[in-house]
Every structure is written in structure tokens, then in C-alpha cells.
C-alpha angles and dihedrals in degrees: 000000000000107000094194092059090045092053091046091050093049090049090054091048091053090049089050093050092050091049090048089062097038098049099054091042092056090042091054091048091051092052090050089058103043094146094054117104091234093058098106097044092048091046093051092047091051092050090050090050091051091050091047090053090056091047094050091046093054094043091048093051090046091053092048092049091048090049093051105036107023114103119233117257107257119191116219112219114206 
């Protein structure tokens, strides 16, 4: 098991979890203030944050799976 990849994966998962709470919170606040002039910028920022949370979640899981299941590179000497 590669501990560096595992730590990197866990770091990305924690970033994803924090973005999973932040994105919908900002999205809810933007829908509460639809008549405000900043509605569209706040809405677009919240959608980007939600997409980033999905991206970091997938990349984090991918790193963790590679750390656990990927075989170490062994060089064959002839």
C-alpha cells in the first residue's frame, strides 16, 4: 500500500466533503434572494462549487483505490 497516495486521496475526500456542504448552502442562499442583482453570479459560483465537490470526490476515491489495490512497479532484471 502506498501511503502517500492514500494520504493524498483522504485529503481530496475531506476537501470534497467540505465543498459538499458549502455548495448547496450557497445555492440555497442564492435561491432565497432571486430578486437581488447578485443572484446569477452567486448561483453560478455555487454550481461550480458543487461540480468541484464531485470532481474531488471521484479523484479522491480513485487515489485511495490506487493506493490500496495497485501493485507496486517491479522491474524485471534480465
